[in-house]
Structure formats: structure tokens, C-alpha cells
Kinemage of the C-alpha trace (Angstrom):
@kinemage 1
@onewidth
@group {chain A} dominant
@subgroup {mainchain}
@vectorlist {calphas} color= white
{ca met a 1} P 102.059 116.582 124.354
{ca arg a 2} L 102.644 112.908 123.450
{ca pro a 3} L 99.250 110.451 123.865
{ca ala a 4} L 98.608 109.252 127.098
{ca ala a 5} L 99.581 106.051 126.412
{ca met a 6} L 102.871 106.872 126.368
{ca leu a 7} L 103.453 108.950 129.807
{ca ser a 8} L 104.780 107.195 132.469
{ca asp a 9} L 105.712 108.308 135.910
{ca gly a 10} L 108.633 105.691 135.901
{ca ile a 11} L 107.387 103.082 138.187
{ca asn a 12} L 103.706 102.587 138.356
{ca pro a 13} L 100.990 102.079 135.137
{ca pro a 14} L 98.642 104.797 135.222
{ca arg a 15} L 94.908 104.089 136.658
{ca pro a 16} L 91.996 105.209 134.699
{ca val a 17} L 91.383 108.209 136.913
{ca gln a 18} L 95.313 109.029 136.072
{ca lys a 19} L 94.724 108.120 131.852
{ca asp a 20} L 91.378 110.358 131.422
{ca tyr a 21} L 93.169 113.397 132.648
{ca leu a 22} L 95.985 113.191 130.083
{ca arg a 23} L 93.790 112.382 127.327
{ca his a 24} L 92.224 115.379 127.691
{ca leu a 25} L 95.717 117.214 128.133
{ca tyr a 26} L 96.631 115.606 125.243
{ca arg a 27} L 93.427 116.882 123.104
{ca asn a 28} L 93.507 120.251 124.516
{ca tyr a 29} L 97.128 120.932 124.241
{ca ser a 30} L 97.692 123.519 121.693
{ca asn a 31} L 94.885 125.176 122.975
{ca his a 32} L 95.872 126.621 125.984
{ca arg a 33} L 98.754 127.615 127.999
{ca val a 34} L 97.951 127.112 131.518
{ca phe a 35} L 96.136 124.278 132.318
{ca gly a 36} L 94.111 123.297 135.745
{ca ala a 37} L 92.691 119.955 137.375
{ca his a 38} L 90.334 119.407 140.085
{ca leu a 39} L 91.872 115.603 141.189
{ca pro a 40} L 90.175 114.583 144.361
{ca pro a 41} L 91.746 112.930 147.362
{ca gly a 42} L 93.370 109.391 145.813
{ca ser a 43} L 93.484 110.639 142.210
{ca gly a 44} L 97.149 110.279 142.359
{ca lys a 45} L 98.186 113.728 141.882
{ca thr a 46} L 101.819 112.767 142.667
{ca trp a 47} L 101.711 110.069 139.725
{ca leu a 48} L 100.128 112.563 137.615
{ca ala a 49} L 103.242 115.458 138.297
{ca arg a 50} L 105.681 113.381 137.682
{ca ala a 51} L 104.353 111.671 134.551
{ca ile a 52} L 104.009 114.983 133.030
{ca gln a 53} L 107.489 115.851 134.197
{ca arg a 54} L 108.989 113.265 132.696
{ca glu a 55} L 107.523 114.391 129.519
{ca phe a 56} L 109.341 117.941 129.159
{ca gly a 57} L 112.310 115.959 130.990
{ca asn a 58} L 115.023 118.736 132.967
{ca asp a 59} L 113.005 121.717 131.746
{ca cys a 60} L 109.950 121.448 133.950
{ca met a 61} L 109.704 122.258 137.755
{ca val a 62} L 107.247 120.593 139.912
{ca ile a 63} L 106.804 123.259 142.872
{ca thr a 64} L 104.250 122.350 146.011
{ca val a 65} L 103.326 124.508 148.908
{ca ser a 66} L 103.976 121.414 151.556
{ca asn a 67} L 106.816 119.946 152.644
{ca his a 68} L 105.068 116.945 153.712
{ca leu a 69} L 104.895 116.536 149.853
{ca leu a 70} L 107.750 117.328 148.542
{ca asp a 71} L 109.829 114.784 151.017
{ca gln a 72} L 107.309 112.217 149.771
{ca phe a 73} L 107.717 112.913 146.138
{ca lys a 74} L 111.321 113.021 146.710
{ca ser a 75} L 111.366 109.507 148.337
{ca thr a 76} L 109.508 108.009 145.555
{ca tyr a 77} L 111.721 109.462 142.478
{ca thr a 78} L 115.099 109.459 143.701
{ca asp a 79} L 116.394 110.593 140.725
{ca val a 80} L 114.128 114.333 141.633
{ca asn a 81} L 116.286 117.049 143.295
{ca his a 82} L 114.985 119.069 145.388
{ca ile a 83} L 115.244 122.590 146.841
{ca lys a 84} L 113.534 124.151 149.937
{ca gly a 85} L 114.695 127.179 152.228
{ca arg a 86} L 117.709 128.088 153.564
{ca gln a 87} L 116.836 126.091 156.637
{ca his a 88} L 116.202 123.103 155.644
{ca tyr a 89} L 120.184 123.112 154.681
{ca asp a 90} L 123.190 122.264 156.879
{ca asn a 91} L 125.487 125.063 155.110
{ca met a 92} L 125.286 127.349 152.399
{ca arg a 93} L 127.012 125.000 149.870
{ca asp a 94} L 124.595 122.344 149.857
{ca tyr a 95} L 122.246 124.912 149.773
{ca lys a 96} L 123.557 126.771 146.603
{ca glu a 97} L 123.903 123.372 144.961
{ca ala a 98} L 120.054 122.403 144.985
{ca tyr a 99} L 119.763 125.643 142.882
{ca glu a 100} L 123.169 124.197 140.539
{ca ala a 101} L 121.111 120.939 140.678
{ca ala a 102} L 118.087 122.034 139.141
{ca lys a 103} L 119.724 122.968 135.711
{ca ala a 104} L 120.819 119.808 134.985
{ca met a 105} L 118.072 117.532 136.627
{ca pro a 106} L 114.746 117.670 137.420
{ca thr a 107} L 113.501 119.294 140.279
{ca ile a 108} L 110.532 119.973 142.749
{ca ala a 109} L 110.652 123.240 145.049
{ca asn a 110} L 108.746 125.079 147.572
{ca pro a 111} L 107.090 128.145 145.794
{ca leu a 112} L 109.031 130.424 147.808
{ca ser a 113} L 112.499 128.917 147.196
{ca tyr a 114} L 111.205 129.320 143.463
{ca phe a 115} L 110.247 132.643 143.527
{ca tyr a 116} L 113.270 134.014 145.089
{ca gly a 117} L 115.992 131.701 142.614
{ca leu a 118} L 113.883 133.610 139.681
{ca leu a 119} L 114.298 136.836 141.231
{ca ser a 120} L 117.560 136.568 142.273
{ca gly a 121} L 118.624 135.251 138.830
{ca arg a 122} L 119.565 131.781 140.380
{ca leu a 123} L 117.162 129.951 138.123
{ca glu a 124} L 115.762 130.640 134.635
{ca pro a 125} L 112.314 130.157 134.000
{ca pro a 126} L 111.450 126.413 133.119
{ca lys a 127} L 109.670 125.334 129.769
{ca ala a 128} L 106.953 123.960 132.039
{ca leu a 129} L 105.827 124.207 135.472
{ca ile a 130} L 104.157 122.401 137.898
{ca ile a 131} L 101.874 123.570 140.690
{ca asp a 132} L 100.508 120.930 143.473
{ca glu a 133} L 97.742 122.053 146.024
{ca ala a 134} L 97.984 125.004 143.712
{ca his a 135} L 94.875 125.913 146.149
{ca lys a 136} L 97.483 127.154 148.294
{ca leu a 137} L 99.339 129.513 146.227
{ca tyr a 138} L 97.342 132.705 147.210
{ca asp a 139} L 97.717 132.256 150.572
{ca thr a 140} L 101.704 131.792 150.589
{ca met a 141} L 102.497 133.878 148.420
{ca phe a 142} L 100.414 136.362 151.422
{ca leu a 143} L 102.150 135.674 154.008
{ca ala a 144} L 105.727 135.863 152.450
{ca ala a 145} L 104.592 139.256 151.008
{ca tyr a 146} L 103.881 140.692 154.614
{ca met a 147} L 107.131 141.793 156.164
{ca asp a 148} L 108.586 143.416 158.886
{ca phe a 149} L 112.268 145.695 158.395
{ca pro a 150} L 113.481 146.421 161.421
{ca val a 151} L 114.552 149.865 161.297
{ca gln a 152} L 117.495 150.437 163.622
{ca glu a 153} L 119.040 146.949 162.912
{ca leu a 154} L 118.941 147.858 159.150
{ca ser a 155} L 119.782 151.553 159.444
{ca ile a 156} L 116.121 152.003 157.034
{ca pro a 157} L 115.355 155.967 156.930
{ca thr a 158} L 111.917 157.286 157.053
{ca phe a 159} L 109.316 157.354 153.581
{ca lys a 160} L 107.626 160.044 153.219
{ca asp a 161} L 106.037 158.527 150.567
{ca asn a 162} L 105.830 155.396 148.025
{ca tyr a 163} L 107.977 157.094 145.654
{ca asp a 164} L 110.828 157.322 148.289
{ca leu a 165} L 110.095 153.591 149.130
{ca ser a 166} L 110.859 152.465 145.853
{ca lys a 167} L 113.883 154.584 145.031
{ca trp a 168} L 115.351 153.228 148.255
{ca val a 169} L 114.528 149.512 147.195
{ca tyr a 170} L 116.174 149.767 144.023
{ca asp a 171} L 119.264 151.446 144.906
{ca leu a 172} L 119.861 148.972 147.653
{ca met a 173} L 119.043 145.657 145.699
{ca gly a 174} L 121.732 147.167 143.162
{ca lys a 175} L 124.018 146.800 146.060
{ca phe a 176} L 122.945 143.687 146.558
{ca glu a 177} L 124.078 142.767 143.425
{ca glu a 178} L 127.044 144.321 143.357
{ca arg a 179} L 127.720 142.149 145.937
{ca leu a 180} L 126.606 138.524 145.086
{ca pro a 181} L 129.732 137.391 142.880
{ca ser a 182} L 131.869 137.808 146.325
{ca val a 183} L 129.522 136.484 148.807
{ca his a 184} L 131.042 133.269 149.262
{ca glu a 185} L 133.919 134.896 150.604
{ca leu a 186} L 132.182 135.992 154.014
{ca pro a 187} L 131.678 133.348 156.825
{ca glu a 188} L 128.994 130.840 156.593
{ca asn a 189} L 126.717 132.817 159.077
{ca arg a 190} L 127.325 135.946 157.081
{ca gln a 191} L 126.080 134.268 153.852
{ca asn a 192} L 123.042 132.770 155.813
{ca gln a 193} L 122.184 136.623 156.716
{ca phe a 194} L 123.032 138.491 153.185
{ca tyr a 195} L 120.864 135.590 151.682
{ca ala a 196} L 118.020 136.259 153.964
{ca leu a 197} L 117.387 139.763 153.513
{ca tyr a 198} L 118.547 139.728 149.546
{ca asp a 199} L 115.600 137.295 149.420
{ca lys a 200} L 113.254 139.555 151.444
{ca phe a 201} L 114.393 142.965 149.635
{ca ser a 202} L 113.789 140.958 146.538
{ca met a 203} L 110.198 140.386 147.550
{ca leu a 204} L 110.206 143.601 148.324
{ca lys a 205} L 111.622 144.720 145.253
{ca his a 206} L 108.950 142.842 143.536
{ca met a 207} L 106.146 144.492 145.443
{ca val a 208} L 106.942 148.047 144.331
{ca ser a 209} L 107.216 147.154 140.657
{ca ile a 210} L 104.189 146.950 140.642
{ca gly a 211} L 102.731 150.209 142.173
{ca ser a 212} L 101.474 151.631 145.530
{ca his a 213} L 98.528 149.545 144.609
{ca ala a 214} L 99.536 146.855 145.608
{ca tyr a 215} L 100.610 146.721 149.057
{ca thr a 216} L 100.864 149.946 152.046
{ca phe a 217} L 103.881 150.935 154.356
{ca asp a 218} L 103.685 152.140 157.950
{ca tyr a 219} L 105.911 151.871 160.884
{ca thr a 220} L 105.089 150.426 164.287
{ca tyr a 221} L 106.537 148.568 167.163
{ca ser a 222} L 107.038 144.457 166.955
{ca arg a 223} L 108.085 142.214 169.711
{ca lys a 224} L 111.787 140.586 169.326
{ca asn a 225} L 113.832 139.193 172.020
{ca arg a 226} L 111.987 140.094 174.471
{ca arg a 227} L 111.865 143.780 173.491
{ca ser a 228} L 110.046 146.252 171.561
{ca val a 229} L 111.682 147.167 167.651
{ca lys a 230} L 110.897 149.695 165.409
{ca val a 231} L 110.254 148.056 162.317
{ca leu a 232} L 108.856 149.105 158.855
{ca arg a 233} L 105.724 147.140 157.859
{ca ile a 234} L 104.936 145.848 154.371
{ca thr a 235} L 100.913 144.921 154.034
{ca pro a 236} L 100.131 143.382 150.621
{ca val a 237} L 96.244 145.299 149.791
{ca asn a 238} L 95.740 143.889 146.412
{ca leu a 239} L 97.612 140.864 145.509
{ca thr a 240} L 96.850 141.156 141.571
{ca arg a 241} L 97.358 138.685 138.963
{ca glu a 242} L 100.570 140.518 138.281
{ca phe a 243} L 102.072 139.667 141.264
{ca phe a 244} L 102.170 135.529 140.786
{ca lys a 245} L 103.663 136.732 136.782
{ca pro a 246} L 106.866 134.649 137.863
{ca phe a 247} L 104.790 131.508 137.970
{ca leu a 248} L 103.241 132.056 135.007
{ca gln a 249} L 106.006 132.948 132.586
{ca cys a 250} L 106.619 129.478 131.599
{ca gln a 251} L 105.088 128.129 128.160
{ca lys a 252} L 103.050 125.872 129.966
{ca val a 253} L 101.398 126.034 133.506
{ca phe a 254} L 99.682 123.409 134.766
{ca met a 255} L 97.634 123.498 138.421
{ca met a 256} L 96.618 120.577 140.154
{ca ser a 257} L 94.645 120.758 143.391
{ca gly a 258} L 92.014 118.488 145.525
{ca thr a 259} L 90.027 121.502 145.684
{ca leu a 260} L 91.130 123.797 142.973
{ca thr a 261} L 87.934 126.004 141.965
{ca lys a 262} L 86.973 128.141 138.895
{ca phe a 263} L 87.556 131.169 141.045
{ca asp a 264} L 91.111 130.166 141.953
{ca leu a 265} L 92.105 129.217 138.442
{ca asn a 266} L 90.082 132.442 136.715
{ca phe a 267} L 92.263 134.395 138.743
{ca tyr a 268} L 95.828 133.561 137.545
{ca asp a 269} L 94.306 132.934 133.744
{ca ser a 270} L 90.540 133.439 132.582
{ca thr a 271} L 91.206 131.588 129.194
{ca ala a 272} L 92.972 128.667 131.426
{ca asp a 273} L 91.882 125.230 131.056
{ca tyr a 274} L 89.896 123.562 133.750
{ca tyr a 275} L 89.453 120.285 134.131
{ca thr a 276} L 87.259 118.891 136.574
{ca ser a 277} L 87.554 115.042 137.536
{ca asp a 278} L 84.732 113.154 139.312
{ca tyr a 279} L 85.019 111.960 142.340
{ca leu a 280} L 86.327 108.477 142.968
{ca thr a 281} L 83.123 107.965 145.053
{ca arg a 282} L 79.622 106.801 143.471
{ca trp a 283} L 77.327 109.915 143.794
{ca glu a 284} L 74.881 107.818 145.694
{ca asn a 285} L 78.003 106.518 147.972
{ca arg a 286} L 78.903 109.753 149.439
{ca lys a 287} L 75.942 111.814 150.712
{ca ile a 288} L 75.800 114.481 152.470
{ca leu a 289} L 72.902 114.969 155.605
{ca phe a 290} L 72.346 119.091 156.360
{ca arg a 291} L 70.785 118.671 159.841
{ca pro a 292} L 71.205 121.646 161.292
{ca ile a 293} L 71.371 122.637 165.265
{ca his a 294} L 70.005 125.640 166.816
{ca glu a 295} L 71.402 128.619 165.978
{ca gln a 296} L 72.308 129.433 169.363
{ca gln a 297} L 73.160 126.353 170.076
{ca arg a 298} L 75.989 125.427 167.317
{ca lys a 299} L 79.160 126.486 169.551
{ca cys a 300} L 77.290 124.833 172.991
{ca pro a 301} L 79.819 121.803 173.651
{ca glu a 302} L 76.768 120.041 175.554
{ca thr a 303} L 74.541 120.162 172.661
{ca ile a 304} L 77.050 118.629 170.469
{ca ala a 305} L 78.464 115.704 172.389
{ca ser a 306} L 74.933 115.021 172.580
{ca lys a 307} L 74.150 115.136 168.839
{ca ile a 308} L 77.231 113.123 168.642
{ca leu a 309} L 76.556 110.141 170.433
{ca ser a 310} L 73.470 110.309 169.331
{ca ile a 311} L 74.116 109.773 165.279
{ca tyr a 312} L 76.858 107.418 166.568
{ca glu a 313} L 74.311 104.942 168.750
{ca asp a 314} L 71.614 105.800 166.080
{ca leu a 315} L 73.623 104.385 163.568
{ca gly a 316} L 74.879 101.698 165.013
{ca arg a 317} L 77.959 102.866 166.438
{ca lys a 318} L 79.796 102.791 163.023
{ca asn a 319} L 83.396 104.287 162.966
{ca thr a 320} L 82.678 108.004 163.200
{ca val a 321} L 85.278 110.955 162.637
{ca val a 322} L 84.271 114.307 164.083
{ca his a 323} L 85.370 117.138 163.034
{ca val a 324} L 86.384 120.148 165.303
{ca thr a 325} L 88.300 122.908 166.562
{ca tyr a 326} L 91.208 121.930 168.897
{ca asp a 327} L 89.639 124.199 171.054
{ca met a 328} L 86.312 122.522 170.754
{ca gly a 329} L 87.506 119.147 171.212
{ca lys a 330} L 89.255 119.984 174.538
{ca lys a 331} L 85.639 120.999 175.817
{ca leu a 332} L 84.068 117.914 174.145
{ca ala a 333} L 86.708 115.096 175.859
{ca lys a 334} L 85.583 116.511 179.130
{ca ile a 335} L 82.024 115.536 178.174
{ca leu a 336} L 82.026 112.677 175.651
{ca pro a 337} L 82.176 109.016 177.484
{ca asp a 338} L 85.808 107.256 177.556
{ca phe a 339} L 85.368 105.336 174.933
{ca ala a 340} L 85.864 108.647 172.609
{ca ile a 341} L 89.459 109.593 171.198
{ca thr a 342} L 90.399 112.469 171.456
{ca his a 343} L 93.464 114.548 171.151
{ca asp a 344} L 95.826 117.281 171.119
{ca lys a 345} L 98.219 118.724 168.595
{ca gly a 346} L 101.017 116.242 170.155
{ca thr a 347} L 99.135 113.185 169.994
{ca lys a 348} L 97.098 113.625 166.799
{ca thr a 349} L 98.874 110.861 165.103
{ca gln a 350} L 99.092 108.244 167.503
{ca ala a 351} L 95.001 109.483 168.041
{ca val a 352} L 94.703 108.834 164.128
{ca glu a 353} L 96.621 105.544 164.431
{ca arg a 354} L 94.763 104.014 167.613
{ca phe a 355} L 91.877 105.196 165.551
{ca lys a 356} L 92.681 103.065 162.179
{ca lys a 357} L 93.483 100.274 164.556
{ca asp a 358} L 90.782 99.248 166.826
{ca gly a 359} L 87.906 101.764 165.129
{ca gly a 360} L 85.025 103.891 167.268
{ca leu a 361} L 84.183 107.552 167.714
{ca leu a 362} L 87.441 110.005 167.172
{ca ile a 363} L 87.170 113.503 167.648
{ca ala a 364} L 89.489 114.651 165.099
{ca ser a 365} L 91.440 118.099 164.928
{ca gly a 366} L 93.687 119.548 162.237
{ca cys a 367} L 92.654 116.727 160.084
{ca ala a 368} L 90.814 118.535 156.619
{ca glu a 369} L 93.689 116.975 155.444
{ca gly a 370} L 96.445 113.776 154.771
{ca ile a 371} L 94.165 111.725 156.685
{ca asp a 372} L 93.319 108.296 154.449
{ca leu a 373} L 90.357 106.342 155.957
{ca pro a 374} L 88.875 103.348 153.149
{ca asp a 375} L 86.115 101.610 153.746
{ca asp a 376} L 85.618 100.068 157.213
{ca gln a 377} L 87.987 102.359 159.121
{ca cys a 378} L 85.367 105.547 158.595
{ca arg a 379} L 81.558 105.220 157.579
{ca val a 380} L 80.594 108.116 159.470
{ca ile a 381} L 81.869 112.168 159.243
{ca ile a 382} L 80.454 114.787 161.238
{ca ile a 383} L 80.724 118.051 161.235
{ca pro a 384} L 79.311 120.262 163.870
{ca val a 385} L 81.295 123.998 163.363
{ca leu a 386} L 81.998 124.942 159.949
{ca leu a 387} L 85.984 125.494 160.031
{ca tyr a 388} L 86.158 129.268 159.633
{ca pro a 389} L 89.542 130.149 159.329
{ca asn a 390} L 90.374 132.289 162.683
{ca leu a 391} L 89.568 135.862 162.677
{ca gly a 392} L 91.930 136.187 165.338
{ca asp a 393} L 95.040 136.282 163.164
{ca glu a 394} L 96.404 139.094 162.068
{ca thr a 395} L 97.068 137.704 158.476
{ca val a 396} L 93.634 136.462 157.965
{ca arg a 397} L 91.855 139.405 158.924
{ca leu a 398} L 94.158 141.117 156.288
{ca arg a 399} L 93.460 139.092 153.879
{ca arg a 400} L 89.746 139.250 154.277
{ca ser a 401} L 89.803 142.494 154.025
{ca met a 402} L 91.128 142.705 150.396
{ca arg a 403} L 89.387 143.462 147.682
{ca asp a 404} L 87.916 139.707 146.867
{ca gly a 405} L 88.757 138.670 150.610
{ca val a 406} L 85.269 137.767 152.161
{ca phe a 407} L 84.541 135.753 149.036
{ca arg a 408} L 88.426 134.099 149.309
{ca tyr a 409} L 87.368 133.408 153.172
{ca asn a 410} L 83.930 131.822 152.625
{ca leu a 411} L 85.654 129.680 149.004
{ca glu a 412} L 88.598 129.003 151.854
{ca thr a 413} L 85.965 127.381 154.845
{ca met a 414} L 83.989 125.761 151.845
{ca met a 415} L 86.894 124.025 150.424
{ca thr a 416} L 88.008 122.854 154.250
{ca thr a 417} L 84.162 121.286 154.393
{ca val a 418} L 85.552 119.503 151.776
{ca gln a 419} L 88.319 118.251 152.190
{ca gln a 420} L 86.522 117.016 155.708
{ca ile a 421} L 84.093 115.126 154.316
{ca gly a 422} L 86.496 113.881 152.246
{ca arg a 423} L 88.795 111.992 154.413
{ca gly a 424} L 85.879 109.043 154.169
{ca ala a 425} L 84.945 107.730 150.854
{ca arg a 426} L 88.258 106.762 149.249
{ca his a 427} L 87.641 104.753 146.505
{ca ser a 428} L 84.629 103.857 143.815
{ca asp a 429} L 83.482 100.681 145.634
{ca asp a 430} L 83.511 103.270 148.950
{ca ser a 431} L 80.822 104.506 150.579
{ca cys a 432} L 80.522 107.578 153.628
{ca val a 433} L 78.068 109.463 154.946
{ca ser a 434} L 78.642 113.100 156.553
{ca tyr a 435} L 76.697 115.133 158.709
{ca ile a 436} L 76.747 118.693 158.543
{ca leu a 437} L 75.106 120.470 161.946
{ca asp a 438} L 76.090 124.045 161.490
{ca pro a 439} L 73.463 125.801 160.559
{ca met a 440} L 75.911 128.040 158.734
{ca phe a 441} L 76.065 125.466 155.950
{ca ser a 442} L 72.846 126.556 153.510
{ca leu a 443} L 74.615 130.254 153.521
{ca leu a 444} L 77.864 129.159 152.483
{ca tyr a 445} L 76.768 127.188 149.781
{ca ser a 446} L 74.818 129.340 147.931
{ca gln a 447} L 77.363 131.572 148.355
{ca thr a 448} L 79.892 129.366 146.430
{ca tyr a 449} L 78.143 127.183 144.524
{ca asn a 450} L 78.631 128.456 141.258
{ca his a 451} L 82.394 127.848 141.979
{ca leu a 452} L 82.628 124.937 142.947
{ca pro a 453} L 84.299 121.683 140.969
{ca asn a 454} L 81.822 119.417 141.895
{ca asp a 455} L 78.107 119.119 142.829
{ca leu a 456} L 77.606 117.954 146.569
{ca asn a 457} L 74.955 115.213 146.789
{ca val a 458} L 72.849 117.031 149.712
{ca asp a 459} L 70.269 115.957 151.522
{ca trp a 460} L 68.495 119.390 152.835
{ca arg a 461} L 65.258 117.269 153.863
{ca ser a 462} L 64.976 118.301 156.949
{ca ala a 463} L 66.919 121.381 156.721
């Protein structure tokens, strides 16, 4: 890789934080194959991804788990091809052309499109791979590997053990691949069905190739079109590094995220280079005050509302964001005064825009990421209750039951908290104070501290 001064996204010059990371890459490029970078919000990861991609030319793929970020990348760099899932294309011709274009021009894709492309032979491994929002890759692939197959519709036989299932999958994939050259002769809706099944069974073949320790299978009933249908359910139980091998077979892999931890990176490659960027905001300007409420009142709306109003008034009604769940937000809306800005899922965008314009007190749900509130737009953040992943969600429970699931569950909660705190302090001269009221924060911090990318400026004095 060339010196940092020679790299560019082709539109804007690099900022100091970007130059620092590129200089780090230049110094360490020959010593590692996988590079991980924790780059806080505002660091310009999109710029970096495009600059690195331009260094490698067409033989470099960028992947991101967010279609929003994919669209943002494509709108900024119009000479870049993009590959989304089939459902985003009007016809199969456009879908296949997106894969074909990847051979001749720089491309950005979502992880599953890239993964399926490799497994099906529609893509060749590029020389370099850039994974944006890398901390979400594990969960994205877990969701894809958790599969149901309608038994009656697909004429799936009953399997006695993993060996029977594995043999059937390999035989079936052979038939799929024999049919590939003539798929274009089918009507468009049949082509869609073929590729949907082909991708799904490609994932299943990949799982059974790893071994029976990676999954379990059983037969159950699932609701479909208002009726109960028997399904073959594949459940991942141990997604090891081997499962992610298609993402790691490039000469160089660059993993970037605003919350990439040492734990995340070591899972993929224990010898990877780990770069941690300093926060853009100075230490003294991003203080976190731990002010726990009583354990028995941590989910009491009246107690939370009282504490929010007390902080808001004591600090002179500075523009304040309160991070809560949608359910808690609905309850607080009935208790707080009318000047508090509340919203549901359908009115979130309007509420955030109103807060940006008028300021005040925003009871924010679903705003841990993607909300930029610099300077006076936000000076105070309040987190009444930690946002643990919902254990009412079956896939969350399954992930938590895996070998390292409890720690992943706790670390994900901590990283969500870091993201929530990061909405307010956005640049070197910015400042924002955060209040954490949940008494469980001290335990969560002690469980995850050694894996956090940066130290947090937590004031524990009244804890």
C-alpha cells in the first residue's frame, strides 16, 4: 500500500483522523493479513473505504450490512457498482448484471449477496475486502443461517441423522448446479424461485460442510399464509471462524466499525492488526455520570420521568436526548409535560427533525445509530435503562444460548450504550454530558471493560 499522502477518495481531501489511520496501515501493511479499525462516529469510514478501494482498483469489494449505508456510498461515488438482494431488483436481468459488473468495476455489496456470490461462483474472491459496520457481521450471518424449509412444498424426506441430511444436501446442490446454465430459459418468476432456493441451499451446504457441531436440525410447524406447515428447521449452534471463511480468503481484509471490539476481531483472526482511533471529542468534554436509581425502580415510568425532568431542569433545560425503548417511550409520553418531544416508529424522523430545529427534550427510541447532533443540538444524553437485546425474540435467545452467547449479549449491550452516548459529541471542540441511571451499568462495565476499544470517562463518585 502506498503512503497515506497518495491515497484519496477522488472527491475530498483526507481529514487528520483519516490520515492517521492510513499512515498506520502503511506502516503495518506487510505484517498482517486482517486489519481491524475502531473508528468512532464522525471519523469518515465511508471516505476511508473508498480511498482503500481506489488503491486496489476493481479488485476490491466493499461490503456493509446496512442498505442505507450502501445507498449512501453509491450516491456519493456514482462510478461504483452495487449488489443488493434479489428483492431490490425489478427483474433477474438487472440482478445478474450487478454481479457481472463486479468483474469490471469497483463494487459495494451487502454481506449475503457477497457470500452467496462466492458460494455460487457468481463472484471470485477479490484481492482485498473491506467490511464496514463489521461488528454486525456475526449477527447478520447468524440470521441467514437460521433457516426453515417447508417439508411438503419441497418434498423434503425425513432424515435420521446429520449424515443423511448432509448427503441429501450435496446431491441436491449437484442438481442445482447442473441446472444453472439453463435457468435463463425459465419464466422470470421461476428464475426468482430458483435463485432464492439456490442461495438458501448454498448456505445449508456450507453449514453441513463444516460439520454437525455447527448446527442442529429438527422438524416443527410454522405459520405460513394463515396455515400451519411442517418445516425442516436448521439452527446454528456454534458459528466458528470456519463458518466465516469466505469473508477471510482474500489477500487483505479491512474490518471497520464505530464499535469494533478486540473480542470481535480476535474471533475472526487472533493475529489481526487492531487500530483504535482516539475519540474526536476531548476526554473532559465527554463525561459520563453514573447516577443509579434504585434497582426496584429501574423500569418504573414515574420514577424515570421524575429523574429526567430533574436533570433537565437542573442543567438549565439544555437540549437533551433520552434513549429509551419504544414501549417505555409510549409510557413516558403519558407522564411527561407537553413540551417533551415523543414519537413512535412512524414519526421518528419528524420528531428528530423537530428536535434539531427547536431543541428541547427528545424522548428518543431507535436512535442509537445514524443520528448526528453536534454542538448545541445536543448537550445532554440520558440513558434510564440499558438497551439489552430483547430476549422475547427467538433468534436473540438462540444467540445467547451459544457457547460465547452470554458474553456477546453483554458486549452488544455495552456497544449500544457507547453508540447512544456518541450521538451528542461529534467533533474535537464539541461537548456533551451523559447520565446513566440503570444500576446494572456498573456490572456490565466490569464484564466488558477489557474488550472496549477506548476508555470511557465515567464518573462513579455517587455510585
